[in-house]
N, C-alpha and C positions, 0 to 999 in steps of 0.2 A: 782831247779826243783825236786820235790820229785820222788824217784825211784818207788813209788807205783802208779804212774799215769796210769790209766787203760783205759781212754777214754777222748776225748775232745768234748764238746758241743759248736759248732761254730754258733753263731747267730749275730756276729758283722757285721756292715756295715757302710759305709759312706753314709748318706742319702742325696738325692738331695734336694736343697732348691729352685731351679729354673731351667728353661730350659737351661740357659746359662752355668750352671755348670755340666749338666748331663753327657757329654762325659768325662770330667776330673774325675768326681767322679766314673764313671763306670770303668775307667782305674785303679784308685786307689783301687776300690773294687776287681778287678781281681788280682792285686798284693797282696793284703791282703789275699784273699782266697788261692792263690797259695802258699804263704809262710806258711800258717797254714797247708794246705794239705801236703806240702813237709816235714815240721817238723814232722808231725805225721807219714807219710809214712816211713821216715828214722828211726823211732823208733818203728815201728809196733804198733802204737796206733790207734785204730778206731776213726773215726770222725763222729759225728752226726751233720748234716748240716741243720740248720733251716733257711728258707728263708722267703720271703714275700708272702702273699696271693694275692697281686696285680699281681702276675705272671699268675693267672688264668683268664679265660674269664669272662665276666660280665653276667653270667647266674644265674638263680634262683637255680641251683643245689647246694645243701648244704648237708652235708659237702663236701668239696673238698678232693680229695685224689690223689695218685700218678698217676692215669690214667685219671684224669680230664684234659680237654683241656687247654693248655697253650697259653697265648697271650701276649708275651713280646714285647710291642710296643715302648719302649724307650731304649736308650743305657744303662741306669742304670738297667732296668729290664733284658735286655739281659745279663748283667754281672752277674746276679744272677742265670743263668741257668747252673748248674753244674751237 
């Protein structure tokens, strides 16, 4: 790991392939996210967290932003709410 690491851009995820896998993939995503956030916190490294636009409700409002209404309807989407 380079000493000059100044930030982490985290956009990784385990994507759901079907409803049967959704709960397990949500659990794995939560572990992945916590590991990355913990690593960065312990080293005072800022994290830029990119998630999915599927978190937002299905309205015609575009573009979405930080104050747009969120509608996390599945375990996977709920795991992306940080």
